[in-house]
C-alpha positions in Angstrom: 17.2 -152.7 -14.9 18.9 -151.5 -18.1 16.4 -154.7 -19.5 13.5 -153.4 -17.5 13.9 -149.8 -18.8 14.3 -150.9 -22.3 11.5 -153.4 -21.9 8.5 -152.5 -23.9 5.5 -151.0 -23.0 2.6 -153.2 -22.6 0.5 -151.0 -20.8 0.1 -148.5 -23.7 -3.6 -148.2 -25.1 -4.4 -150.0 -28.1 -5.2 -147.7 -31.4 -8.6 -146.7 -31.4 -11.0 -149.2 -34.0 -12.8 -147.6 -36.9 -16.1 -146.3 -36.0 -19.2 -148.3 -37.6 -19.9 -146.8 -40.7 -23.3 -146.6 -40.0 -22.4 -144.1 -36.9 -20.1 -141.6 -39.0 -23.6 -141.7 -41.4 -25.7 -141.3 -38.1 -23.5 -138.2 -36.7 -23.2 -136.8 -40.4 -27.2 -136.8 -41.3 -27.7 -135.3 -37.6 -25.7 -132.2 -38.0 -27.2 -132.0 -42.0 -30.6 -132.4 -40.3 -30.0 -129.4 -37.9 -28.7 -127.2 -40.8 -31.6 -127.7 -43.0 -34.2 -127.4 -39.8 -33.1 -124.3 -38.7 -33.8 -122.6 -42.7 -36.9 -123.5 -42.0 -38.1 -123.5 -38.4 -37.9 -119.9 -37.6 -40.6 -118.9 -39.9 -43.4 -119.9 -37.8 -42.3 -118.3 -34.9 -41.9 -114.6 -36.5 -45.4 -113.5 -35.2 -44.1 -114.4 -31.7 -40.7 -112.9 -32.3 -41.7 -109.4 -32.9 -44.4 -109.4 -29.8 -41.1 -110.7 -27.8 -38.4 -108.4 -28.8 -40.3 -105.8 -30.6 -38.5 -106.0 -34.1 -40.7 -104.3 -36.9 -41.0 -105.9 -40.5 -37.8 -105.5 -41.4 -36.1 -106.7 -38.4 -38.3 -110.3 -38.9 -36.9 -110.2 -42.4 -33.4 -110.2 -40.9 -34.2 -113.1 -38.6 -34.4 -115.8 -41.6 -31.9 -113.4 -44.0 -29.2 -113.1 -41.3 -28.7 -116.8 -41.4 -29.5 -117.5 -45.1 -26.8 -114.6 -46.4 -23.8 -116.2 -43.6 -25.2 -119.9 -45.0 -24.3 -119.4 -48.4 -21.6 -116.7 -48.4 -19.1 -119.1 -46.3 -20.4 -122.6 -47.7 -17.8 -123.2 -50.1 -14.8 -121.7 -47.6 -15.9 -124.2 -45.2 -15.7 -127.2 -47.7 -12.3 -126.7 -48.6 -11.4 -125.5 -45.0 -12.6 -129.0 -44.2 -10.0 -130.8 -46.9 -7.2 -128.9 -45.4 -7.8 -128.8 -41.9 -9.6 -131.9 -41.4 -13.1 -133.0 -41.9 -13.8 -133.7 -38.5 -12.6 -131.0 -37.0 -14.5 -128.8 -39.0 -17.6 -130.6 -38.2 -17.0 -130.1 -34.4 -16.0 -126.3 -35.4 -19.4 -125.8 -37.4 -21.5 -127.7 -35.2 -19.8 -125.9 -31.6 -20.7 -122.3 -33.5 -24.0 -123.9 -34.6 -25.0 -125.1 -31.0 -23.5 -121.9 -28.9 -25.4 -119.7 -31.6 -28.6 -121.4 -30.9 -28.4 -121.0 -27.2 -27.8 -117.2 -27.5 -30.0 -117.0 -30.0 -33.0 -118.2 -27.5 -32.0 -116.2 -24.7 -31.6 -112.9 -26.6 -33.0 -110.0 -24.8 -32.4 -107.1 -27.6 -33.6 -107.7 -31.6 -30.3 -107.1 -32.7 -28.9 -110.1 -30.1 -31.0 -112.0 -32.1 -29.8 -111.2 -35.6 -26.0 -111.6 -34.6 -26.9 -114.9 -33.2 -28.6 -115.9 -36.2 -25.7 -114.5 -38.2 -23.3 -116.7 -36.2 -25.5 -119.5 -36.8 -25.3 -119.3 -40.6 -21.7 -119.3 -40.0 -21.6 -122.5 -38.3 -23.7 -124.3 -40.4 -21.7 -122.9 -43.6 -18.8 -125.1 -41.8 -20.6 -128.2 -40.6 -23.0 -128.8 -43.8 -19.8 -129.4 -46.2 -18.7 -131.8 -43.7 -21.8 -133.9 -43.6 -21.6 -134.9 -46.9 -17.8 -135.4 -47.2 -18.4 -137.3 -44.0 -20.5 -139.7 -45.7 -18.6 -140.2 -48.8 -15.2 -140.0 -47.4 -16.5 -143.4 -45.1 -18.2 -145.1 -47.5 -17.0 -146.7 -50.7 -17.9 -145.6 -54.3 -20.7 -147.8 -55.1 -23.9 -148.7 -54.1 -23.3 -148.9 -50.3 -22.4 -144.9 -50.7 -25.6 -144.4 -53.1 -27.6 -146.0 -50.1 -25.5 -143.2 -47.9 -26.0 -140.5 -49.9 -30.2 -141.3 -50.2 -29.8 -141.5 -46.3 -28.1 -138.1 -46.2 -30.4 -136.6 -48.5 -33.9 -137.6 -46.7 -32.7 -136.8 -43.4 -32.1 -133.0 -45.1 -35.2 -133.3 -47.1 -36.6 -134.0 -44.0 -35.2 -131.3 -42.0 -36.7 -128.8 -44.4 -40.3 -130.7 -44.3 -40.3 -131.0 -40.7 -39.4 -127.0 -40.1 -43.1 -126.1 -40.3 -44.3 -128.5 -37.8 -41.9 -128.6 -35.3 -41.9 -124.7 -35.4 -45.5 -124.9 -34.8 -45.9 -127.5 -31.7 -42.9 -125.8 -30.0 -44.5 -122.2 -30.7 -47.8 -123.3 -29.6 -46.7 -125.5 -26.7 -43.7 -123.6 -25.0 -42.4 -120.3 -26.8 -40.7 -118.8 -29.7 -37.1 -119.1 -27.9 -37.8 -123.3 -28.4 -37.1 -123.4 -32.0 -33.3 -122.0 -31.4 -33.0 -123.5 -28.0 -34.1 -127.4 -28.8 -30.9 -127.2 -31.1 -28.7 -126.8 -27.8 -29.2 -130.8 -26.2 -29.5 -132.3 -29.9 -26.2 -130.4 -31.1 -24.3 -131.1 -27.5 -24.9 -134.7 -27.8 -23.7 -135.1 -31.6 -21.0 -133.0 -30.9 -19.8 -135.3 -27.8 -20.8 -138.4 -30.0 -18.9 -136.9 -32.7 -15.7 -135.8 -31.0 -15.5 -139.4 -29.1 -16.4 -141.9 -32.7 -15.3 -140.2 -35.9 -11.9 -140.3 -37.1 -9.7 -137.4 -38.4 -9.4 -137.4 -42.3 -8.2 -134.8 -44.6 -6.3 -134.5 -47.8 -4.8 -130.9 -47.9 -1.0 -132.2 -48.8 0.5 -129.3 -46.9 -1.1 -126.4 -48.9 -2.5 -123.0 -47.7 -5.7 -121.8 -47.7 -6.2 -119.6 -50.9 -7.5 -116.0 -49.0 -7.7 -114.1 -51.8 -10.2 -116.9 -53.6 -11.6 -116.9 -49.9 -12.1 -113.5 -49.6 -13.4 -113.1 -53.1 -16.2 -115.8 -53.3 -17.4 -115.5 -49.7 -17.8 -111.5 -50.2 -19.5 -112.9 -54.0 -21.8 -115.0 -52.5 -23.1 -113.4 -49.4 -23.7 -109.9 -51.7 -25.6 -111.9 -53.7 -27.7 -113.6 -51.1 -28.1 -110.2 -49.6 -29.2 -108.6 -53.0 -31.7 -111.6 -53.2 -33.3 -111.3 -50.0 -33.8 -107.3 -50.7 -36.4 -108.4 -53.7 -39.0 -109.2 -51.3 -39.2 -105.6 -49.4 -37.8 -103.5 -52.5 -38.3 -105.2 -55.7 -36.5 -106.5 -58.4 -35.2 -103.0 -60.3 -34.7 -100.9 -57.1 -31.2 -99.5 -56.5 -31.2 -101.6 -53.0 -31.4 -104.9 -55.0 -29.8 -103.7 -58.2 -26.0 -102.5 -56.9 -25.6 -105.8 -54.7 -26.9 -108.2 -57.0 -24.3 -106.5 -59.7 -21.5 -106.3 -57.0 -21.9 -109.6 -56.3 -21.7 -111.5 -59.6 -18.8 -108.8 -60.2 -17.0 -110.4 -57.3 -17.6 -114.1 -58.4 -16.2 -113.3 -61.8 -13.1 -112.0 -59.7 -13.2 -115.4 -57.9 -13.0 -117.4 -61.0 -10.6 -114.7 -62.7 -8.4 -115.6 -59.5 -8.8 -119.1 -59.3 -7.5 -119.6 -62.7 -4.0 -118.2 -62.1 -4.2 -119.5 -57.9 -1.1 -122.3 -57.5 -3.5 -123.6 -54.8 -7.1 -122.5 -55.7 -9.9 -122.3 -53.4 -11.8 -124.3 -56.1 -10.3 -125.8 -58.9 -12.1 -125.0 -62.1 -11.1 -128.0 -63.7 -13.8 -129.6 -61.1 -16.5 -127.8 -63.4 -14.8 -129.2 -66.9 -16.5 -132.5 -65.2 -19.6 -133.5 -66.7 -21.0 -135.0 -63.6 -20.1 -132.1 -61.4 -21.2 -129.7 -63.7 -24.2 -130.9 -64.8 -25.4 -132.1 -61.3 -25.0 -128.8 -59.9 -27.0 -127.1 -62.3 -29.3 -129.4 -61.9 -29.8 -128.7 -58.3 -29.7 -125.5 -59.0 -32.8 -125.4 -61.1 -34.5 -128.2 -58.8 -34.0 -126.4 -55.6 -35.5 -123.3 -56.9 -39.0 -125.0 -57.7 -38.6 -127.3 -54.9 -37.7 -124.7 -51.9 -40.2 -123.1 -52.6 -43.0 -125.5 -52.1 -43.0 -125.9 -48.5 -43.4 -121.6 -47.9 -46.1 -121.4 -50.7 -47.8 -124.8 -49.0 -48.1 -123.7 -45.6 -49.2 -120.1 -46.7 -52.3 -121.6 -48.6 -53.0 -123.7 -45.6 -53.1 -121.4 -43.3 -53.9 -118.1 -45.7 -56.6 -119.3 -47.6 -58.0 -122.7 -46.2 -57.6 -121.3 -42.4 -55.4 -124.0 -40.9 -53.5 -122.9 -37.5 -49.5 -123.3 -38.1 -49.6 -126.8 -36.1 -52.4 -127.9 -38.3 -50.4 -126.9 -41.3 -47.7 -128.5 -39.8 -49.4 -131.6 -39.6 -51.2 -131.5 -43.2 -47.3 -131.5 -44.5 -46.5 -134.8 -42.9 -47.5 -137.4 -45.5 -45.2 -135.1 -47.7 -42.5 -135.4 -45.5 -42.4 -138.9 -45.4 -42.7 -138.6 -49.2 -39.5 -137.4 -49.7 -38.0 -140.3 -47.4 -39.3 -142.8 -49.1 -38.7 -141.6 -52.5 -34.9 -141.3 -51.1 -34.7 -144.6 -49.7 -35.9 -146.1 -53.0 -34.0 -144.3 -55.6 -30.7 -146.2 -54.8 -32.6 -149.6 -56.0 -33.7 -148.0 -58.7 -30.0 -146.4 -59.5 -28.6 -150.0 -59.3 -31.1 -150.8 -62.3 -31.3 -147.8 -64.4 -28.6 -145.6 -63.7 -28.9 -142.7 -61.9 -29.6 -140.0 -64.9 -33.0 -142.2 -65.8 -34.1 -141.7 -61.7 -33.1 -138.1 -61.4 -35.2 -137.6 -64.7 -37.9 -139.9 -63.3 -38.2 -138.1 -59.8 -38.0 -134.8 -61.4 -41.0 -135.9 -63.9 -43.0 -136.9 -60.6 -42.3 -133.8 -59.2 -43.5 -132.0 -62.0 -46.7 -133.8 -62.1 -47.1 -132.7 -58.4 -46.6 -128.8 -59.2 -49.1 -129.2 -62.4 -51.5 -130.6 -59.9 -51.3 -128.0 -57.4 -51.0 -125.1 -59.9 -55.5 -126.1 -59.8 -55.7 -125.2 -56.4 -58.9 -123.3 -55.6 -59.8 -121.3 -52.5 -62.4 -123.9 -50.8 -60.2 -127.1 -52.1 -60.1 -129.9 -49.5 -57.0 -131.6 -47.9 -56.9 -134.6 -49.7 -56.9 -133.4 -53.3 -55.8 -129.7 -52.8 -52.4 -130.7 -50.0 -51.8 -134.4 -49.4 -51.9 -135.7 -53.2 -50.3 -133.1 -55.2 -47.9 -132.6 -52.1 -47.0 -136.3 -52.0 -46.1 -136.0 -55.4 -43.9 -133.5 -55.4 -41.8 -134.9 -52.9 -41.5 -138.1 -53.8 -40.0 -136.8 -56.7 -37.6 -134.8 -54.8 -36.5 -137.4 -53.0 -36.4 -139.7 -55.9 -34.1 -137.2 -57.9 -31.9 -135.8 -55.1 -30.0 -138.7 -54.3 -28.5 -139.2 -57.8 -28.2 -135.8 -58.1 -25.9 -135.6 -55.2 -24.6 -138.6 -56.1 -23.1 -137.5 -59.5 -22.3 -134.4 -58.0 -19.9 -135.7 -56.0 -18.4 -138.4 -58.1 -15.5 -138.3 -60.2 -13.7 -135.2 -58.1 -10.3 -136.5 -56.4 -10.4 -137.1 -52.9 -8.5 -133.8 -52.1 -11.0 -131.9 -53.3 -13.9 -133.9 -51.6 -14.9 -131.1 -49.1 -14.9 -128.1 -52.0 -17.0 -130.3 -53.6 -19.6 -131.0 -51.1 -19.6 -127.4 -50.4 -20.6 -126.8 -54.2 -23.5 -128.9 -54.0 -25.0 -127.1 -50.8 -24.0 -124.0 -52.3 -26.2 -124.6 -55.5 -29.0 -126.2 -54.0 -28.9 -123.0 -50.9 -28.5 -120.4 -53.7 -31.3 -122.2 -56.0 -33.8 -122.2 -53.5 -33.3 -118.5 -52.2 -33.2 -117.3 -55.9 -36.1 -119.6 -56.5 -38.2 -118.2 -53.3 -37.1 -114.3 -54.4 -38.8 -115.0 -57.8 -42.0 -116.6 -56.9 -42.6 -114.5 -53.8 -42.7 -111.7 -57.0 -44.3 -113.9 -59.1 -47.0 -114.2 -56.5 -47.7 -110.6 -55.3 -47.6 -109.6 -58.8 -50.7 -111.8 -59.4 -52.1 -110.5 -56.7 -51.6 -107.3 -57.2 -52.2 -106.2 -53.1 -55.5 -108.2 -52.7 -55.4 -110.2 -49.9 -59.1 -112.2 -50.5 -58.9 -116.5 -50.4 -59.2 -116.0 -53.9 -56.7 -113.5 -54.8 -54.1 -115.1 -52.7 -55.0 -118.6 -54.2 -54.5 -117.2 -58.0 -51.0 -115.9 -56.8 -49.9 -119.1 -55.4 -51.6 -121.3 -58.4 -49.2 -119.3 -60.7 -46.4 -120.2 -58.4 -46.7 -123.7 -59.0 -47.4 -123.5 -62.5 -44.0 -121.5 -63.1 -42.5 -124.3 -60.6 -44.0 -127.0 -63.3 -42.0 -125.2 -66.3 -38.9 -124.9 -64.3 -39.0 -128.5 -63.5 -39.9 -129.7 -66.9 -37.2 -127.6 -68.2 -34.8 -129.2 -65.7 -35.8 -132.8 -66.7 -34.9 -132.1 -70.5 -31.9 -130.5 -69.1 -30.6 -133.6 -66.8 -31.4 -136.2 -69.7 -29.3 -134.2 -72.5 -26.4 -133.4 -69.8 -26.3 -135.5 -67.3 -24.0 -138.7 -67.8 -25.2 -142.3 -67.7 -23.1 -143.7 -65.0 -20.8 -141.8 -62.4 -17.4 -141.1 -63.0 -14.4 -142.7 -61.3 -12.9 -141.1 -58.6 -9.8 -139.6 -60.0 -6.4 -139.9 -57.7 
């Protein structure tokens, strides 16, 4: 009897084996696709939202801004939370919030219901997005395999942004505006269930606590900056409603940096910014994002407002560009092995620069092949080629316990660059058109945007060649 009681338990379930790496990468990429898709997919639905919920112009602007402000503001906090409390846990929390908010937004009966849902969506995306990149870099050892995995993550993220107009157009024309949000629910539920079952937990917090003062300062600072940027389109750059939040946001970010210099367990160790790979790649991503993010927005406007395409036709017109960014992302790792990440980042940026220069010659009676397809393919092929080495460099050299905050910094740089770039480019286009809405006037405004983007990307290519390291730094620790 005693021997039987003391015998080992042979009925205990065996330890769960690690999931296949491809499955972890696929689930992380699915999460990233949803996050990026929702930045752009709602734009096509805004006219229908106005009719369905009776929102005015300012309300429609906040359908977009509520998401982007929450997304930008909470990104660094979301990345650090993954380090401290678990990357899988934060992935599930972020995706759960995102999916639930999508359901609430799709079922909204009043305008404010939709705005609250979009803000919660942005919060979920801010928690989810850093975890997607961290899961990829944690699952795949540094080297060629990780470069290929990051290339897939980059391609899927860029594809999400590219697909937004097309997916939105299809859903609005065939179903209703509500489905641009409701479509996230079944996809999110499937990814959530698969991630809960297959992804294994990882963290590197070492018992550290969350830097609460730093979290409050950086979240308030980035959110306030994003709010100030969002005000530029309606109020202009010199309006009090724009200048005050921009200055307040910069002041809060400065206070955050001072607080981090003194904190025992900082939210973002300032030593990360001393790493050449991290600092240079994030600045490069900020500059690239400020130009690249505008491409989809102004190409869609050009196709619809000047060439007379329907929303669905405009989305279909940009499909070759969507394919090009995926091709560029997948080719990049092979080129990186042969020439190094710096050379590929510069090459991709120069290809994109050529596409922007071509697009700047647009006319009011342009044909599809030369006015949209070829320059669009060049721009997005370059974006795909440059995005993979920049993401790889930005996450190299940091210790494993800093992976989450580095991933949050990558997403913050790209998002803030895109938001600021779009605001500046919209101002440039509006100044050139001077209120005129004829096809010729609009074309001049859009052309000036792409001329400006050409200059920004050319400057970015020079900066990358001078500052990016030739090879990724070895991970510390």
